[in-house]
SERO-4910 file (N, C-alpha, C, O; in steps of 0.05 Angstrom, whole numbers):
BEGIN
 pado doro    nc1    nc2    nc3   cac1   cac2   cac3    cc1    cc2    cc3    oc1    oc2    oc3
  Met    A   2681   1766    217   2657   1767    232   2650   1742    235   2654   1723    220
  Thr    A   2636   1742    261   2621   1709    272   2591   1715    261   2579   1736    266
  Pro    A   2581   1694    247   2557   1697    236   2527   1719    259   2508   1734    254
  Arg    A   2540   1708    283   2523   1723    306   2529   1755    313   2515   1771    324
  Leu    A   2558   1760    301   2568   1793    308   2556   1797    275   2537   1813    275
  Arg    A   2561   1787    248   2552   1799    235   2524   1804    244   2523   1828    251
  Lys    A   2502   1794    247   2471   1790    253   2469   1817    275   2456   1837    271
  Leu    A   2482   1812    295   2484   1841    315   2497   1870    303   2492   1891    313
  Ala    A   2510   1867    287   2523   1891    272   2499   1902    254   2489   1923    259
  Leu    A   2493   1889    237   2462   1885    208   2435   1901    232   2423   1923    230
  Thr    A   2434   1878    252   2412   1888    274   2417   1928    275   2405   1947    265
  Ala    A   2435   1926    286   2446   1955    294   2439   1980    276   2427   2002    278
  His    A   2456   1963    251   2455   1994    231   2424   1987    223   2414   2009    220
  Val    A   2404   1967    218   2384   1973    202   2358   1992    220   2339   2006    213
  Thr    A   2368   1984    248   2348   1996    272   2352   2030    279   2334   2044    289
  Val    A   2386   2038    268   2389   2068    279   2387   2080    249   2393   2104    243
  Ser    A   2378   2060    229   2375   2071    200   2351   2085    197   2346   2109    190
  Val    A   2330   2058    207   2303   2069    198   2295   2079    220   2271   2076    224
  Gly    A   2312   2094    244   2306   2116    265   2313   2140    251   2296   2158    253
  Trp    A   2335   2145    236   2335   2173    224   2325   2172    193   2329   2190    177
  Ala    A   2311   2147    185   2289   2161    171   2271   2168    176   2262   2190    169
  Gly    A   2258   2149    191   2231   2156    217   2236   2192    229   2222   2212    228
  Ala    A   2263   2186    239   2271   2223    253   2263   2243    227   2249   2263    232
  Val    A   2273   2239    200   2272   2265    189   2244   2262    170   2238   2277    151
  Ala    A   2229   2242    177   2208   2243    159   2182   2263    190   2164   2279    187
  Val    A   2191   2252    207   2171   2267    232   2195   2306    233   2180   2326    233
  Phe    A   2211   2309    234   2223   2338    223   2210   2341    193   2213   2363    184
  Leu    A   2200   2328    181   2188   2346    150   2160   2348    157   2148   2364    143
  Ala    A   2149   2340    172   2124   2349    175   2121   2368    201   2100   2380    207
  Leu    A   2147   2371    217   2148   2391    231   2147   2412    214   2127   2427    215
  Ala    A   2169   2418    195   2173   2430    173   2146   2448    164   2141   2471    170
  Ile    A   2131   2430    148   2105   2432    135   2092   2444    157   2087   2468    155
  Thr    A   2086   2434    174   2060   2452    198   2067   2477    204   2050   2495    207
  Gly    A   2101   2479    207   2108   2508    212   2106   2523    182   2104   2547    182
  Leu    A   2108   2512    159   2104   2539    140   2072   2543    138   2062   2565    140
  Ala    A   2059   2526    135   2030   2528    136   2010   2532    142   1989   2534    130
  Ser    A   2018   2533    179   1999   2539    199   1994   2565    207   2014   2579    210
  His    A   1972   2575    211   1964   2606    213   1965   2603    246   1949   2621    254
  Asp    A   1973   2592    266   1961   2580    298   1988   2596    301   2008   2582    302
  Ala    A   1992   2621    304   2028   2629    317   2027   2622    348   2034   2640    362
  Leu    A   2019   2601    361   2030   2586    378   2037   2561    366   2058   2551    374
  Leu    A   2028   2552    352   2032   2524    346   2060   2534    321   2077   2516    317
  Val    A   2064   2553    310   2084   2554    296   2105   2550    314   2118   2530    310
  Arg    A   2113   2572    340   2128   2571    358   2130   2550    363   2154   2544    360
  Ser    A   2115   2527    371   2122   2501    393   2140   2488    368   2161   2479    374
  Val    A   2132   2487    339   2143   2470    323   2166   2480    323   2186   2468    331
  Tyr    A   2166   2505    311   2194   2508    310   2225   2503    339   2248   2494    337
  Ala    A   2210   2513    360   2225   2518    382   2233   2480    390   2251   2474    406
  Ala    A   2216   2458    373   2222   2430    382   2248   2427    359   2269   2415    366
  Met    A   2246   2436    335   2263   2428    316   2292   2433    319   2305   2419    303
  Gly    A   2308   2451    339   2338   2445    353   2338   2422    369   2350   2403    358
  Pro    A   2328   2416    393   2328   2400    401   2327   2368    392   2339   2350    403
  Thr    A   2310   2365    370   2306   2343    353   2326   2337    338   2338   2316    338
  Gly    A   2331   2358    323   2360   2359    302   2381   2343    316   2387   2320    313
  Trp    A   2392   2364    338   2417   2356    358   2409   2325    369   2425   2308    360
  Phe    A   2393   2316    384   2390   2298    406   2375   2271    383   2378   2247    388
  Val    A   2368   2276    370   2353   2256    349   2373   2244    329   2390   2227    327
  Ile    A   2359   2265    313   2376   2264    285   2403   2263    282   2414   2242    275
  Val    A   2415   2279    285   2447   2276    287   2459   2257    300   2476   2247    286
  Pro    A   2455   2244    331   2459   2219    335   2458   2199    319   2478   2187    312
  Leu    A   2429   2190    309   2427   2167    300   2437   2175    266   2443   2155    253
  Cys    A   2439   2201    252   2455   2198    231   2488   2188    236   2499   2176    218
  Phe    A   2497   2193    256   2531   2188    258   2529   2153    264   2538   2135    251
  Ala    A   2516   2153    286   2507   2111    291   2501   2103    267   2510   2081    262
  Ser    A   2488   2115    248   2492   2097    221   2506   2098    197   2506   2086    176
  Leu    A   2517   2116    207   2554   2115    184   2564   2102    201   2581   2090    188
  Ala    A   2566   2093    229   2581   2079    240   2579   2047    240   2595   2029    240
  Thr    A   2552   2049    241   2546   2016    248   2544   2007    210   2546   1983    203
  Gly    A   2540   2030    192   2542   2015    166   2568   2016    164   2571   1994    154
  Val    A   2588   2025    166   2617   2022    159   2630   1992    171   2644   1976    159
  Val    A   2619   1992    202   2628   1958    207   2615   1939    200   2623   1916    202
  Ser    A   2591   1946    189   2573   1911    178   2586   1907    153   2590   1883    147
  Ser    A   2597   1931    134   2605   1930    109   2636   1915    119   2646   1894    110
  Leu    A   2645   1928    133   2670   1916    134   2681   1884    145   2700   1869    142
  Gly    A   2649   1886    163   2649   1849    173   2637   1831    154   2631   1809    162
  Thr    A   2633   1840    125   2617   1819    110   2632   1820     84   2650   1837     81
  Ala    A   2626   1801     64   2632   1793     37   2635   1820     26   2656   1829     17
  Trp    A   2610   1835     27   2606   1864      9   2621   1884     11   2620   1902     -6
  Gly    A   2643   1885     40   2662   1902     36   2661   1925     37   2639   1931     29
  Leu    A   2674   1949     44   2668   1976     27   2671   1985      1   2653   1998    -10
  Phe    A   2684   1982     -4   2696   1988    -31   2699   1965    -56   2713   1964    -76
  Arg    A   2685   1952    -49   2679   1927    -69   2665   1935    -92   2672   1936   -116
  Tyr    A   2631   1942    -73   2618   1932    -93   2598   1960   -106   2590   1972    -86
  Tyr    A   2590   1973   -130   2584   2011   -125   2563   2012   -108   2568   2030    -92
  Trp    A   2536   2000   -100   2526   1996    -87   2533   2008    -61   2524   2028    -51
  Val    A   2551   1991    -52   2557   2004    -20   2570   2032    -19   2571   2047      1
  Val    A   2584   2040    -51   2601   2061    -41   2587   2083    -45   2592   2104    -33
  Val    A   2563   2080    -64   2540   2101    -68   2526   2100    -39   2516   2121    -28
  Lys    A   2525   2080    -29   2505   2088     -6   2522   2097     16   2510   2104     36
  Leu    A   2548   2098     17   2568   2116     37   2578   2141     30   2586   2160     44
  Val    A   2577   2137     -7   2577   2162     -1   2544   2184     -1   2545   2208      3
  Ile    A   2525   2173     -5   2501   2187      6   2490   2187     34   2468   2197     39
  Thr    A   2510   2172     58   2508   2175     82   2525   2194     93   2521   2204    115
  Val    A   2550   2203     74   2571   2221     85   2557   2246     86   2550   2260    105
  Leu    A   2554   2251     56   2545   2267     48   2521   2282     59   2517   2306     56
  Ser    A   2507   2265     71   2482   2274     85   2489   2278    112   2473   2293    123
  Thr    A   2500   2273    120   2523   2279    151   2529   2303    149   2522   2322    162
  Leu    A   2547   2301    126   2558   2334    127   2531   2364    125   2523   2380    141
  Val    A   2526   2357     97   2491   2378    100   2481   2376    131   2476   2398    142
  Leu    A   2479   2353    144   2461   2357    167   2470   2378    189   2456   2391    204
  Leu    A   2502   2376    186   2516   2388    209   2511   2415    203   2506   2432    221
  Ile    A   2511   2423    166   2520   2442    162   2486   2467    165   2482   2490    159
  His    A   2470   2450    175   2450   2459    169   2440   2458    197   2418   2467    201
  Met    A   2453   2448    215   2438   2454    236   2442   2482    252   2427   2491    269
  Gly    A   2464   2492    242   2465   2524    260   2449   2533    253   2440   2546    272
  Pro    A   2425   2538    221   2405   2551    218   2387   2543    235   2372   2561    244
  Ile    A   2382   2516    244   2358   2499    246   2351   2518    277   2332   2530    286
  Ala    A   2383   2513    289   2381   2517    329   2383   2547    324   2380   2560    344
  Arg    A   2388   2559    303   2377   2593    302   2350   2597    304   2340   2607    324
  Ile    A   2333   2586    281   2307   2589    292   2291   2582    309   2271   2595    316
  Ser    A   2301   2555    320   2294   2539    343   2287   2558    373   2266   2558    386
  Arg    A   2320   2579    380   2316   2592    388   2303   2622    383   2293   2633    403
  Met    A   2304   2630    368   2286   2653    355   2258   2639    367   2253   2650    388
  Ala    A   2243   2626    362   2217   2605    369   2212   2614    395   2198   2633    400
  Ala    A   2224   2599    414   2225   2607    441   2229   2632    455   2227   2637    479
  Ala    A   2239   2647    431   2241   2676    452   2207   2695    441   2193   2693    421
  Thr    A   2204   2715    468   2182   2725    472   2172   2744    450   2149   2752    448
  Thr    A   2194   2750    432   2190   2768    410   2189   2759    373   2190   2771    352
  Trp    A   2187   2729    384   2181   2718    356   2150   2733    349   2131   2741    362
  Ser    A   2157   2730    319   2129   2733    299   2126   2723    279   2146   2723    265
  Gly    A   2101   2710    265   2102   2688    248   2118   2693    215   2130   2676    200
  Gly    A   2115   2713    212   2129   2724    193   2164   2721    179   2176   2725    158
  Glu    A   2167   2712    203   2200   2719    198   2207   2689    197   2197   2668    206
  Leu    A   2232   2696    179   2250   2678    166   2235   2662    159   2229   2642    172
  Glu    A   2224   2670    129   2201   2667    114   2217   2641     96   2210   2618     94
  Gly    A   2234   2653     87   2252   2647     72   2271   2614     80   2276   2595     65
  Leu    A   2279   2617    105   2300   2593    121   2270   2573    120   2272   2557    102
  Arg    A   2246   2570    132   2222   2559    135   2219   2553    106   2208   2575    107
  Val    A   2217   2547     89   2216   2546     60   2241   2525     55   2240   2507     39
  Gln    A   2258   2530     66   2285   2520     62   2288   2489     82   2300   2469     76
  Leu    A   2273   2495    106   2264   2465    123   2253   2452    117   2259   2428    122
  Val    A   2233   2460    102   2217   2436     75   2230   2418     51   2231   2395     43
  Val    A   2240   2446     43   2253   2426     18   2280   2419     23   2289   2412      1
  Gln    A   2306   2416     46   2320   2414     57   2312   2381     76   2328   2363     82
  Ser    A   2292   2381     79   2279   2357     96   2271   2338     75   2280   2315     76
  Ser    A   2255   2344     58   2255   2323     32   2267   2311     23   2263   2287     17
  Ala    A   2296   2333     17   2309   2322     -5   2330   2292     19   2339   2270     13
  Ala    A   2331   2304     39   2345   2290     59   2337   2258     61   2351   2239     58
  Leu    A   2302   2259     67   2285   2237     61   2290   2225     36   2284   2202     33
  Ala    A   2300   2239     19   2290   2223    -10   2317   2213     -8   2317   2190    -18
  Ala    A   2343   2218      2   2363   2218     -5   2368   2179     20   2382   2159     18
  Leu    A   2346   2188     37   2355   2166     61   2338   2135     43   2345   2112     43
  Val    A   2315   2149     30   2298   2125     19   2322   2114     -9   2329   2091    -12
  Val    A   2328   2134    -23   2358   2115    -44   2373   2089    -30   2375   2066    -37
  Ala    A   2383   2105     -1   2397   2092     11   2390   2063     20   2405   2044     16
  Thr    A   2367   2062     31   2357   2039     34   2345   2023     15   2340   2000     21
  Ala    A   2339   2036    -16   2331   2017    -37   2362   2001    -48   2365   1979    -58
  Leu    A   2383   2023    -40   2407   2008    -50   2414   1980    -38   2421   1961    -50
  Ser    A   2410   1982     -9   2416   1962      6   2393   1939     -4   2402   1917    -10
  Val    A   2363   1944     -7   2349   1920     -9   2358   1903    -40   2361   1879    -43
  Tyr    A   2362   1927    -61   2351   1912    -86   2391   1905    -96   2397   1895   -117
  Lys    A   2407   1912    -79   2446   1913    -86   2448   1914   -103   2463   1895   -109
  Pro    A   2441   1930   -130   2450   1928   -151   2478   1912   -159   2496   1908   -144
  Pro    A   2477   1904   -185   2506   1882   -182   2529   1912   -199   2526   1933   -212
  Gly    A   2549   1896   -189   2571   1910   -197   2596   1921   -184   2593   1941   -171
  Arg    A   2622   1908   -187   2640   1910   -174   2648   1938   -182   2641   1951   -202
  Thr    A   2665   1946   -161   2689   1960   -166   2710   1955   -181   2712   1934   -194
  Arg    A   2729   1972   -181   2760   1961   -200   2761   1941   -173   2759   1917   -171
  Tyr    A   2768   1968   -145   2773   1950   -125   2767   1920   -119   2781   1901   -113
  Gly    A   2746   1921   -123   2722   1891   -119   2739   1872   -139   2755   1853   -133
  Leu    A   2733   1882   -161   2752   1865   -183   2785   1851   -177   2792   1827   -180
  His    A   2801   1876   -166   2814   1868   -158   2826   1836   -132   2840   1816   -131
  Lys    A   2806   1853   -113   2801   1814    -92   2793   1802    -97   2795   1780    -86
  Gln    A   2773   1804   -123   2757   1782   -120   2782   1757   -139   2784   1732   -135
  Arg    A   2804   1778   -164   2825   1758   -168   2834   1747   -161   2839   1724   -169
  Ala    A   2848   1763   -133   2870   1762   -117   2861   1735   -103   2875   1715   -107
  Thr    A   2838   1732    -86   2822   1712    -70   2818   1689   -102   2835   1671    -99
  Ala    A   2809   1687   -118   2814   1671   -137   2842   1654   -138   2844   1630   -136
  Glu    A   2863   1675   -140   2883   1657   -149   2901   1649   -123   2921   1635   -125
  Ala    A   2894   1658   -102   2909   1641    -72   2890   1620    -66   2898   1601    -52
  Ile    A   2854   1617    -79   2854   1592    -75   2861   1571    -99   2866   1547    -94
  Asp    A   2863   1581   -127   2885   1564   -144   2911   1555   -133   2919   1532   -138
  Ala    A   2928   1575   -116   2947   1561   -106   2953   1548    -92   2972   1532    -94
  Ala    A   2934   1552    -64   2937   1532    -41   2927   1499    -55   2934   1477    -46
  Ala    A   2903   1505    -90   2890   1478    -81   2907   1461    -99   2907   1436    -99
  Ser    A   2924   1479   -118   2951   1463   -136   2964   1449   -120   2959   1425   -124
  Ser    A   2983   1455    -99   2997   1447    -86   2977   1420    -64   2987   1402    -51
  Glu    A   2955   1424    -66   2947   1395    -54   2942   1371    -75   2944   1376    -99
  Pro    A   2937   1352    -69   2934   1327    -83   2902   1329    -92   2884   1338    -79
  Leu    A   2901   1318   -114   2879   1317   -132   2858   1302   -116   2864   1279   -109
  Gly    A   2827   1312   -107   2807   1291    -90   2813   1305    -62   2798   1297    -44
  Ser    A   2828   1321    -56   2829   1347    -23   2801   1358    -17   2780   1357    -30
  Asp    A   2805   1366     -2   2778   1385      4   2785   1420    -14   2769   1437    -20
  Ser    A   2813   1420    -19   2822   1440    -28   2819   1440    -56   2815   1462    -65
  Gln    A   2819   1418    -73   2808   1418    -88   2782   1417   -107   2778   1418   -131
  Arg    A   2765   1416    -82   2738   1416    -89   2731   1437    -86   2711   1444    -99
  Leu    A   2748   1461    -61   2742   1484    -59   2739   1495    -91   2722   1500   -108
  Arg    A   2769   1495    -88   2784   1506   -126   2757   1496   -143   2746   1518   -147
  Thr    A   2747   1484   -151   2729   1471   -168   2698   1487   -160   2684   1501   -174
  Ser    A   2697   1481   -143   2661   1501   -133   2665   1531   -130   2645   1545   -127
  Thr    A   2693   1545   -130   2692   1574   -124   2696   1579   -151   2690   1601   -159
  Thr    A   2708   1560   -168   2713   1570   -206   2687   1569   -213   2675   1588   -222
  Ala    A   2675   1544   -207   2638   1548   -215   2621   1572   -204   2599   1579   -213
  Ile    A   2636   1582   -181   2608   1599   -179   2629   1626   -193   2620   1631   -216
  His    A   2644   1638   -189   2655   1667   -207   2650   1661   -237   2656   1678   -254
***
């Protein structure tokens, strides 16, 4: 990618990832309110809002974060499988996406029940607790993924080490065919100093 395109991809990824985390935080607040409140109308309103919030905000942001993260990593030197922190972040995002899709069924169910006129506040107590626990875990996973992006812990995967060696060997091979003092020779020397 060109530098401008990399910045655009990174901006898109950061924007949708922050949006995803913010939407999950709001969902957690709704889940806590629905569980703790004794106001029947408020509880019904909270749970009725969860279905549309999940399907039209959280799920699209989740997929957008996954897609923009893959594009960003493939377009930079970090790569998708070269560094452990990128792989762990990818696993967190994929697992979070799968878990979200699995739990959208129960979320849609409680949302439909809350919108019905027969809803009573004591229904589905276990599911209501489950929503708080799961949205807390989802928010924690997103915070870990964000921390990995910020701190970028060192450590290359086996694939990353192989690619690093292959790149160094290609540079050495190209530089050895150039006369001493050429740009390739200086590049090889500077690359060797970096590694």
